[in-house]
N, C-alpha and C positions, 0 to 999 in steps of 0.2 A: 504494500500500500504506500501511497505517496506521503512524504513528510512535509508537504507544502505548508507554508506559513498561512495563518488565517487570523482574522479578528473576530472575537466572540461578542455578539450583541444580545443582551437579555432584557433590555428595557423597551417597552412599547412606545415610549415617548422619544426615542432616539431620532434625531433629525433626519438621518439617512433613511430610516424605516418609514418616516412620515412621507418623504418624497417617493419612496418605493410604493407605498400604499396608494398614493395618487396615481402613479404610473399604471398600476394594476387595475384601478377601479374607475378612472376618469378617462374617457375616450379621447380627449384632446390634450391631456397633460403633457404628452410627449412634445407638443409644439412649444410649450413654455420651457421645458427642461432641456430640450435638445437631445433627449435620450428616450429609449423605449425598453419595455420589459417583456420577456417571454418566460414561461415556466413549463416544466415537464421535460422528460428526457427526449421525447420525439422532436419538439421544436428546437431545443438546445442542440441536439445531435445533428439536425438538418443544417443548422448554421455552421457548425464545425465542419461538416462534410463539404460545405461550399467555401471553406476557408475564411469565414467571417469571424473575427475575433471579438469577444465581449470585453468590456472594460472592467466589469465586476461580475464575479460568480457568487451566488448565494446558495448556501446549503442548509438543510435542516440538521439539527444537532445529531439526530439518530443516524442520518445518512453519511455524515462527514467521515466517520472513522472507516467506513467501508467503500467510500467513493473511489472509483477507478482513477488511476493517474491521469488519463487524458482529460478528465473533468476537472481535477484539481489544478492542472497546469494550463487550463484553457485561457484564463484571464490573468492580468497582472495583479489583481487583488481578489482575495477570497474572504467572504464573510460568512460566518456560521451563526445561525439564530435558532432559538428553541423551536421545537415542533409546533408549539401553540402559536408562536408568532408567525411562523411560515403559513400555517393554516389561516391566520387572520389576514395575511397579505394575498394569498392565492385565491383564485376564483374557480378553480376546476372542481368538478363534482367529486373526484377522488383526489385528495390533497397530494400535491407534488412534493418532491424532496430536493429539487434543484431548480434554479432559475438564473437567467443571465440578464444583465443590463448592457445595452449596446448604445453607442453613439448613433444619433440619427444621421443617415446618409446625407451628404451634401446635396443641395438643390440641383436637380438635373435639368438639362436643356432638351427641349423637344427635338427628337430626331425625325425629320420629315419622311424618310424613305423606309422605315422599318415597320414590320407587322405590328399593329397596335390594336388595343381595345380602349374605346372611349366610354366612360361611365357618365351618363347624363342624369345626375341627381338620384342615383341608385342609393337608397337610404338604409336598407337593412344590412347590418354588418355581416350577417351570415351569408347573404347573397353576394356581397362584394368579395368576401374571402373565397367563396366557392368559385366565383368567376376568375379570380386571380389564379386559383389552382388549375382551372381548365386552360387558361391562357398559357401558363407555363408548360402544361402537358402537350399543347398543340402548336407550339412554336411561335407564339405571340410574345414578343419580348418587351414591349412598351405599354404601360397602362397610363392613360390620361384621364384623371378624375376631375371632372368639372365641379365648380362650386355647388354645394348642396349634396354632394356624394358623401357617404359615410367615411370617416377619417381612416385613411389607408393603414396607418401604423397603430391603430387602436387595438387593445387586447383582444376584443371579439373578432376583428378582422384577421388578426394574426393567427388566432386559433383556428378559424375557419379555413384559412389559407394553407394550413398544414405544412408550412415550410416553403411555399411558392414564392414568398417575398424575396428570398435570397437569390433567385435566378431572374428577377425582373427589374426593369427600370421603371420606377414609380414616380409620377409627376402629379401633384394634386393642387387644387385651388385655382385651376385655369378657367377662363371665360370661354363661351362657345366660339367667339371670334378666333381664338387660337387654333381651332381645328382647321381653319382654312389654310394654315401653313403646311399641312400635310401634302405630300406629293404622291400618295398612293390612293387607289380607289376607296371611297368612303361608302360603306354598306350599312343601311339602316334597317333594323328589325321592326316589324309591325305585326299586330294581331289580325288586322282587318284588310290590308291592301298590299299590293306589290306582287312580285313574281314568286311563285312557290319555290322553296329552297331546292327541292329535288330537280326542278326544271333548270334553275340557274346553275346547278352543279354540273350539268352536262356541258356547259360552255366553259369559258376561262374567267368569267366575271368574279368568281369567288376565290381564285387562287392567290396565294401569298406572293408578295406582300400586299396586304390590304388593311383597312381599318374598320372594324365593326363598332357600330354605335349601339349601346344598350341603354334603354331609358328607364325613367322613374317607374316604380312598381305599379302605380295607378294611372299616371298621366302619360306614360310612354315617352317617346323622344320629342323634344320641343321642335316647333316649326322651323326655327332658325337652322337647326342641324339637318332637318329633313331636306331643306332647300339645297344643302351642300352635297347631298348623296348622289352617287352615280348609279345606285341601284337600291330599290326597296324590296325587302325580302320578307316573306311570311312562311311559317311552317305548317304544312298540312296536318290537320288533327281529325282523322276520320272517327275518332271516338266521340267527338261532339263537344269537347270542352271549349269554353269561350277563349281562354288564353292559357299560356304556359307560365310558370314561375320564371322570372328573368334569368336566374342562374341555370335552370334547365335549358332554356332557349339558348343561352350563351354556349353551353357545352355542345349542343347540336350544331350550331352555326360555326363555331370555331373548328370543330372536327371536320365539317364539310370543307372548309378552306384547307385544312391540313391534308386531307385525303386527296385533294385535287392536285397537289404538287408531288406526291410520292408514288412509287410503284405499289401495286396492290399488296405485295408481301410486307411493305414497310409502313402501311397505314396504321396509326395508333388505334387500338381497340377501345371502344367505350365500355 
């Protein structure tokens, strides 16, 4: 076992723990602190697998003595807290034993020619995280979150993304006018009009690189963005449902684009 150095904190009123509690429970605290928090071995491990280094690693007291060396050497600073304090900070259904604090990535500049997903006021954190996961799986490397979209580095989006954040370029807080800077076809999803996805897929219109616009859960894509679209697409629903959840629709559309550029044997499976 590692003999890495650590700092033990046992007071709930410790200033560091107060900041950590805000990061774990306030969806926009990361913007004020310039840092964000993830908990659990899956998300922490996904970051390390991508070579992303945390600034602080936090361990529960019961886990520290048995923590593998890669965990205890991941950050420059290790903090050990009581199991009760860890449970107080964490928000997982099953309490975690490890968490990392990361510096918020530097502001990114929009890349006009890369495969992108544009989130137009998608407000549910679970939907946003799921869309990020699909984007990463199907070769879309840039996420453009317009104002009104759920905070991309919030704890709920991070959990729903299941590690997808580490492989994506995330840009948030943009205005619809910024979308006009893209140099790839802009594809807009709709429940009620446009070409059916399976028909559009027969041509080249959906192929990467392109940018899919996914709209507000109730209101859909705003008119300003619809006017920029080179194609409007809807998904056939023979079962008769009025519309699909935006995250489900995103997975179907992004997969359609990915499958259009690859030989059949290399197409990602849903």
